[in-house]
C-alpha positions in Angstrom: -1.6 -225.0 0.2 1.1 -222.1 -0.2 4.2 -221.9 1.8 4.3 -219.6 4.9 7.2 -217.5 3.4 4.7 -216.2 0.9 2.4 -214.4 3.4 5.3 -211.5 3.9 5.2 -210.9 -0.1 1.7 -210.9 -0.3 0.9 -208.7 2.7 3.6 -206.3 1.6 1.8 -206.7 -2.4 -1.8 -205.3 -0.6 0.1 -202.5 1.2 -1.2 -203.5 4.8 0.7 -204.0 8.4 1.6 -207.1 10.5 -1.2 -205.8 13.0 -3.8 -205.4 10.4 -3.3 -208.6 9.0 -3.2 -210.0 12.5 -6.1 -208.0 13.7 -8.5 -210.0 10.3 -7.2 -213.2 10.8 -7.9 -212.9 14.6 -4.2 -214.0 15.3 -1.5 -211.9 17.0 0.7 -209.7 15.8 3.7 -211.5 17.4 2.5 -214.6 15.4 2.5 -213.1 12.2 6.0 -211.2 12.7 7.1 -214.7 13.5 5.8 -216.2 10.6 7.3 -213.6 8.6 10.8 -214.1 10.0 10.3 -217.5 9.6 10.7 -218.2 13.5 7.6 -220.4 14.1 5.5 -223.1 12.3 2.1 -222.4 12.3 -0.9 -225.0 13.2 -2.8 -225.7 9.7 -5.8 -223.9 11.1 -3.9 -220.8 11.9 -2.1 -220.7 8.1 -5.5 -221.3 6.8 -7.0 -218.4 8.5 -4.0 -216.2 7.4 -4.3 -217.5 3.7 -8.1 -216.9 3.7 -7.6 -213.3 5.0 -4.9 -212.6 2.6 -7.1 -214.1 -0.3 -9.9 -212.0 0.7 -7.9 -208.8 0.9 -6.5 -209.6 -2.9 -10.0 -209.9 -4.3 -11.1 -206.6 -2.8 -8.2 -204.8 -3.8 -8.3 -206.6 -7.5 -9.4 -204.3 -10.0 -12.6 -204.6 -11.9 -13.2 -205.0 -15.6 -15.7 -201.9 -15.6 -12.5 -199.8 -14.6 -10.7 -200.8 -17.8 -13.1 -201.4 -20.3 -14.3 -199.6 -23.1 -17.2 -197.9 -22.3 -18.9 -198.0 -25.8 -19.4 -201.3 -28.0 -18.7 -200.0 -31.8 -20.6 -203.3 -33.5 -22.2 -204.0 -36.7 -25.9 -204.8 -37.7 -26.9 -208.3 -38.8 -27.8 -207.5 -42.9 -24.5 -205.8 -43.5 -22.1 -207.0 -45.9 -18.5 -207.9 -45.5 -17.6 -204.5 -46.9 -19.4 -202.5 -44.6 -17.7 -204.3 -41.6 -14.4 -204.8 -43.3 -14.2 -200.7 -43.5 -15.8 -199.7 -40.0 -12.9 -202.4 -38.5 -10.3 -200.5 -40.6 -11.9 -197.0 -39.6 -12.0 -198.0 -35.8 -8.8 -199.6 -35.7 -10.3 -203.0 -34.3 -9.8 -206.2 -35.2 -12.9 -207.3 -34.0 -16.9 -206.6 -33.9 -19.4 -208.2 -32.2 -22.5 -208.8 -34.9 -26.1 -207.0 -33.3 -29.3 -208.3 -33.8 -32.9 -206.6 -34.5 -33.4 -206.3 -31.0 -30.1 -204.8 -30.0 -28.4 -208.1 -28.7 -25.3 -209.6 -29.6 -25.9 -212.5 -32.4 -22.2 -213.4 -33.4 -18.6 -211.9 -33.9 -16.5 -211.0 -37.0 -12.4 -211.0 -36.8 -9.6 -210.0 -39.1 -9.5 -213.7 -39.0 -12.5 -214.3 -40.5 -11.8 -212.5 -43.4 -8.0 -213.9 -43.6 -9.8 -217.6 -43.9 -12.3 -215.7 -46.6 -9.5 -214.1 -48.8 -7.5 -217.3 -48.4 -10.0 -219.6 -49.8 -10.8 -217.1 -53.1 -14.0 -215.6 -51.7 -14.8 -212.4 -54.3 -18.3 -211.6 -53.5 -17.9 -210.2 -49.9 -20.0 -206.8 -51.3 -23.0 -209.7 -51.3 -22.1 -211.8 -48.6 -23.8 -210.9 -45.3 -21.9 -211.2 -42.0 -24.8 -213.3 -40.4 -23.4 -216.0 -43.0 -19.7 -215.9 -41.8 -20.3 -215.0 -38.3 -18.4 -217.0 -35.4 -19.6 -217.1 -31.9 -20.8 -214.4 -29.8 -17.9 -212.7 -27.4 -18.3 -214.0 -23.9 -20.3 -212.2 -21.6 -19.4 -211.2 -17.9 -21.2 -208.7 -15.0 -19.0 -204.9 -14.4 -17.9 -206.4 -11.3 -15.6 -209.1 -12.8 -12.1 -209.5 -11.8 -9.6 -208.3 -14.6 -8.2 -211.3 -13.7 -10.9 -213.5 -14.7 -11.2 -211.2 -18.0 -7.5 -212.3 -18.7 -8.1 -215.8 -18.9 -11.2 -215.6 -20.7 -9.0 -213.3 -23.5 -6.3 -216.3 -23.4 -9.0 -217.8 -25.9 -11.3 -215.0 -27.0 -10.4 -211.8 -28.9 -13.2 -209.9 -26.7 -15.4 -210.0 -23.8 -18.8 -207.8 -23.1 -19.3 -206.5 -20.0 -22.6 -206.1 -18.8 -24.7 -204.2 -15.9 -28.3 -205.7 -15.0 -28.7 -207.2 -18.2 -27.4 -203.8 -20.2 -24.4 -204.1 -22.6 -22.5 -201.6 -21.2 -18.6 -202.0 -22.6 -16.2 -204.0 -24.4 -12.8 -205.6 -23.4 -9.9 -206.8 -25.8 -6.4 -207.5 -25.2 -5.5 -204.2 -25.9 -7.1 -203.2 -22.7 -5.2 -205.3 -20.8 -2.0 -203.8 -22.4 -2.7 -200.5 -21.5 -2.9 -201.4 -17.8 0.9 -201.7 -18.0 1.3 -197.9 -19.3 
C-alpha cells in the first residue's frame, strides 16, 4: 500500500482541492487536511477509499494514445523487395515499417535492425528478397483509448504500436511520439 504522505502529492498533481477529493472519496474535508498534515492515522478502509479515488481520477486524467499517435500508417506491401522498404524508410525518416498484406491487414514488420543484420551477414540480393521473407512479428495493436502510459510500457520492448478503432487501423505510435510529449 502507498504511504499516506503521497495523498497530498497526488491530489495536487491532479489539480483537485481537498474538498473535491473528500467528496469523491466519501470522507470529510477535515480528514483529508489532517492526513496531509500528518496529524491523523486513517483506518485501512478510509485510506483504501481515498487511494482508490485518486487512482480512478489519475486514470481518467491520463492521456489516451489517440491523442499522441501519428494518424496515418506508412507501411510497405507484402511482395515488395528490401530495396523498396529501405528507400521508403529512408524517405520517411522511419526506423521501422509495418508490412501490409493483400487484405489490408498488418502481417509483419521490418526494422532498421533487420537491415543491419542482413548487411552483417553479407546479404547481396536485396532487390530480389521480398520483405515477407525476412519480416518480424507484427507490431502490437491497442485500442485508441488505451493510456499513453500503457503503450510506453509496450514501447520499452517493441519499436512501434498500431492503434485501432473498432477493428480499423487508425494510427501508429513510436518512441518518437513519446519523446514529443516532453517538448
